[in-house]
C-alpha positions in Angstrom: 9.0 -17.8 -11.4 7.9 -15.4 -8.5 6.5 -13.6 -10.6 4.6 -15.8 -11.8 3.0 -16.7 -8.3 2.0 -13.5 -7.6 0.2 -13.2 -10.6 -1.4 -16.4 -10.0 -2.4 -15.5 -6.2 -3.9 -11.9 -8.0 -6.1 -13.9 -10.5 -7.1 -16.1 -7.6 -8.2 -13.4 -4.8 -10.0 -11.6 -7.9 -11.7 -14.7 -9.1 -12.8 -15.2 -5.1 -14.0 -12.2 -4.5 -16.1 -11.5 -7.8 -17.7 -15.1 -7.1 -18.3 -14.7 -3.3 -22.0 -14.5 -3.2 -23.3 -11.5 -1.5 -26.7 -11.0 0.7 -29.3 -8.2 1.4 -31.0 -6.6 4.1 -33.7 -9.2 4.6 -32.3 -12.0 2.2 -30.3 -15.6 2.9 -28.0 -15.1 5.0 -28.7 -11.4 5.7 -27.3 -9.3 9.0 -29.9 -10.2 11.5 -31.7 -7.0 12.6 -31.0 -7.0 16.2 -26.7 -7.4 15.7 -25.5 -4.5 17.6 -22.9 -2.4 15.3 -19.5 -3.1 14.7 -18.0 0.0 15.9 -14.7 0.4 14.5 -12.5 3.5 14.9 -9.7 3.8 12.3 -6.9 6.3 13.0 -4.9 6.8 9.5 -1.4 7.8 8.4 -2.9 10.2 6.2 -6.3 10.5 4.4 -5.4 12.8 1.9 -3.7 10.0 -0.5 -5.4 8.0 -3.1 -4.7 4.3 -1.5 -6.1 5.6 1.3 -9.2 6.5 -0.3 -9.4 3.3 -1.8 -9.3 1.2 1.9 -11.8 3.9 2.6 -14.0 3.1 -0.1 -13.7 -0.8 0.2 -14.2 -0.3 4.6 -17.6 1.7 3.7 -18.8 -0.8 1.3 -18.1 -4.1 2.4 -19.2 -2.6 6.4 -23.0 -2.7 5.0 -22.9 -6.8 5.0 -21.5 -6.5 8.9 -23.7 -3.6 10.3 -20.6 -1.8 10.6 -19.9 2.1 12.1 -16.9 3.0 11.5 -14.8 6.5 12.3 -12.0 7.6 10.7 -9.6 10.1 12.1 -6.7 11.4 9.7 -3.4 12.5 11.8 -2.0 14.0 8.5 1.6 12.3 8.9 1.7 13.5 12.3 3.1 10.6 14.6 2.1 12.9 18.0 -1.8 13.5 17.1 -1.9 9.7 15.5 -1.2 8.5 19.3 -3.4 11.0 20.4 -6.6 9.9 18.2 -5.7 6.2 19.7 -5.8 7.6 22.7 -9.0 9.3 22.0 -10.4 5.8 20.3 -9.7 3.8 23.5 -12.1 6.3 25.4 -14.8 5.6 22.9 -14.6 2.1 23.7 -14.8 0.5 20.2 -14.7 -3.4 19.0 -12.2 -3.2 17.2 -9.4 -0.1 16.7 -7.7 0.0 13.4 -4.0 1.9 12.9 -2.3 2.5 9.4 0.9 3.3 11.2 2.5 6.5 10.7 6.1 6.0 12.6 6.1 2.0 13.1 7.8 2.5 16.4 6.5 6.1 17.7 3.0 4.2 17.5 3.8 1.5 20.2 2.8 3.0 23.3 -0.2 3.8 22.4 -1.4 0.3 20.8 0.1 -0.8 23.9 -2.7 1.3 25.7 -5.6 -0.2 23.7 -4.0 -3.8 24.2 -4.2 -3.5 27.8 -7.8 -1.8 27.7 -9.0 -4.7 26.1 -9.7 -3.3 22.9 -8.3 -5.5 19.8 -6.3 -3.3 17.2 -5.5 -4.2 13.7 -2.5 -2.9 11.9 -3.5 -1.8 8.3 -1.5 -1.0 5.2 1.5 0.1 7.5 2.4 -2.3 10.4 4.3 -1.9 13.6 7.7 -2.1 14.1 8.5 -6.1 15.5 8.8 -4.7 19.4 5.0 -4.2 18.8 3.5 -7.1 17.5 2.4 -8.7 20.7 0.0 -5.8 20.7 -2.0 -6.4 17.5 -4.6 -9.3 16.6 -2.9 -8.9 12.8 -1.6 -6.8 10.0 -4.3 -6.2 7.0 -2.3 -4.9 4.0 -0.5 -5.9 0.8 2.9 -7.5 1.0 5.1 -5.0 0.3 8.2 -6.8 -0.5 6.7 -8.6 -2.9 4.9 -5.0 -5.1 9.0 -4.3 -4.8 9.9 -7.6 -6.3 7.4 -6.9 -9.1 9.0 -4.2 -10.1 12.5 -5.2 -9.7 11.4 -8.1 -12.4 9.7 -5.4 -14.6 13.4 -3.7 -14.4 15.2 -6.7 -15.2 12.3 -7.5 -18.4 13.4 -4.1 -19.6 17.0 -3.8 -18.9 18.4 -7.4 -18.7 22.1 -7.2 -18.0 22.7 -3.7 -19.1 24.8 -1.7 -16.1 21.7 0.7 -15.7 22.0 3.3 -12.7 18.6 3.7 -10.8 17.2 6.4 -8.5 14.7 5.8 -5.7 12.1 8.1 -4.4 11.1 6.5 -0.9 8.6 7.6 1.9 9.5 8.6 5.1 12.8 6.7 6.4 12.5 3.5 8.4 9.0 2.9 7.5 8.0 -0.9 6.8 6.8 -0.6 3.1 9.3 1.9 2.4 11.8 -0.7 3.4 10.5 -3.5 2.0 9.6 -2.5 -1.3 13.4 -1.7 -1.9 14.1 -5.0 -0.3 11.7 -6.9 -3.2 13.5 -5.1 -5.8 17.2 -5.9 -4.5 16.0 -9.3 -4.2 14.9 -9.6 -8.0 17.8 -8.2 -9.2 19.5 -11.1 -7.0 17.4 -14.1 -9.0 18.2 -12.2 -12.1 22.1 -12.2 -11.6 21.9 -8.5 -12.3 23.5 -5.5 -10.1 22.4 -2.2 -11.1 24.1 0.6 -9.8 22.0 2.8 -6.9 23.1 6.1 -7.6 20.5 8.0 -5.3 17.6 6.6 -2.5 15.7 9.7 -1.4 13.0 10.1 0.8 10.0 11.9 -1.4 7.0 11.6 1.8 4.8 9.7 -0.2 4.3 13.3 -1.6 3.5 14.0 -5.7 5.0 17.3 -5.2 7.8 16.8 -3.0 8.6 14.2 -5.3 8.5 16.7 -8.5 11.4 18.9 -6.5 13.3 16.1 -5.0 13.7 14.7 -8.8 14.4 18.0 -10.0 17.6 17.8 -7.9 18.5 14.7 -9.2 18.1 15.4 -13.3 21.0 18.6 -12.4 23.0 16.0 -9.9 22.8 13.2 -13.0 23.3 14.7 -16.2 21.5 13.5 -19.6 22.4 9.8 -20.5 23.7 8.9 -16.7 19.9 7.7 -15.3 18.1 4.9 -16.4 15.6 4.3 -13.9 13.4 6.0 -11.3 11.5 3.9 -8.5 9.4 5.4 -6.9 7.7 3.0 -4.2 4.2 4.7 -4.7 2.8 5.8 -7.9 2.0 10.0 -6.7 5.7 10.2 -6.1 6.3 8.3 -9.8 3.8 10.8 -10.9 6.4 14.1 -9.8 9.0 12.3 -11.4 7.3 12.3 -14.6 6.6 15.6 -14.3 10.3 16.7 -13.7 11.0 14.7 -16.3 9.2 16.4 -18.8 9.3 19.8 -18.2 13.3 19.0 -18.0 13.0 17.1 -21.5 14.7 14.4 -20.8 13.8 11.0 -22.6 15.0 7.4 -21.7 14.0 7.3 -18.2 12.4 4.6 -17.6 10.0 5.6 -13.8 8.2 2.8 -12.2 5.9 3.2 -9.2 3.5 1.2 -6.7 -0.1 0.9 -6.4 -2.0 1.2 -9.8 -3.7 4.3 -9.4 -5.7 5.8 -12.3 -2.8 8.5 -12.6 -0.5 5.5 -13.1 -2.4 3.7 -15.5 -2.6 6.9 -17.8 1.0 7.5 -17.7 1.8 3.6 -18.3 -0.6 4.0 -21.5 1.3 7.5 -22.9 4.7 6.1 -22.3 5.6 8.5 -19.2 5.8 5.6 -17.0 7.2 2.3 -17.6 4.9 -0.2 -14.9 3.7 -0.2 -11.4 3.0 -2.8 -9.2 -1.2 -3.6 -8.6 -1.6 -2.3 -4.7 -5.5 -3.8 -4.6 -6.2 -0.9 -1.7 -9.8 -1.7 -1.9 -9.9 -5.1 -0.7 -7.3 -4.1 2.4 -10.4 -2.4 3.1 -13.1 -5.2 2.6 -10.3 -7.6 4.0 -10.0 -5.2 7.5 -14.1 -4.9 7.5 -13.9 -8.7 8.1 -11.1 -9.3 10.1 -12.9 -6.9 12.7 -15.8 -9.1 12.3 -14.2 -12.4 12.8 -12.4 -10.4 16.0 -16.0 -9.6 17.5 -17.5 -13.7 17.0 -14.1 -14.8 18.9 -12.3 -16.2 15.5 -8.6 -17.0 15.1 -7.0 -14.7 12.9 -3.8 -15.2 11.2 -0.9 -12.9 11.6 -0.9 -11.2 8.4 -4.1 -10.9 5.7 -2.3 -9.8 2.6 -4.5 -8.4 -0.8 -2.5 -9.5 -3.8 -0.2 -7.5 -5.9 0.5 -7.7 -10.0 2.8 -6.2 -12.1 1.4 -3.9 -14.8 3.2 -2.5 -18.4 2.1 -1.9 -21.5 2.0 -5.2 -22.4 -0.7 -6.4 -19.9 -2.3 -2.9 -18.5 -6.0 -4.0 -20.6 -6.3 -7.2 -18.1 -5.4 -5.1 -14.9 -7.9 -1.5 -15.8 -10.9 -2.4 -13.9 -8.7 -2.8 -10.5 -6.9 0.5 -11.1 -8.3 3.2 -8.1 
């Protein structure tokens, strides 16, 4: 039932975006010529990732409709650099600061500094820890627990009540998306009344190269016939696992990811991945611009602004191909 709900939300959101009227400069509803540019500072967690590329594209394209001037910073997964970049952004006095947290705890003092300086903060894609929520206007992202749930349902549909053995390839320990995606998977198992065995849960740092190395070790630890499923909590890590499995000549291992990037869709069509949970990162960028504009206009925002998700397998991949990134 929850899977059907996820799909309905995704379809509704896609239709809503597709049908939304657009304006052009000088047309009805166009941005006033004298409107001050909407200045936004965005501090990524790591710009070298397909999901972040899609978010940036969404922000840049939607930003044209709101006269946005966007400055992007890349700490390359370094929590200390991210804090320094937030502090630098405070000095610049943008209308809004957007933070994609590297470390959900370490980033809180810098976000608090922005809050106390009177600069609104949006978190994007990766949120802060609970203690930092009081300092942000809203979180813009995807419901990562639903993504994990969608992956868990795909596993259940494929493996049923078998005693399947699972390996998890995660991001950095403690990160919200990593935790939530694994929890969502477990929730899907519980809803279906199955209890698969998790043989290992190993961080692979959101890196395809690192996932390749970790998966090589896993294939050595768990010989042929003892491993059924790999859940990599994003597609680049899933593709690293696929590369290791292919090189080892292993078969009958179902690899699942999260994101829905083009390379993952290609792997699903080739039978090398079993599925992914679509993360519409482009819409995260779009929604971030709209939220920043609403803040400037003094409007009230919900605590969470979420892009939809949907399970993608070989059975429905044609339906979602246009949304791969």
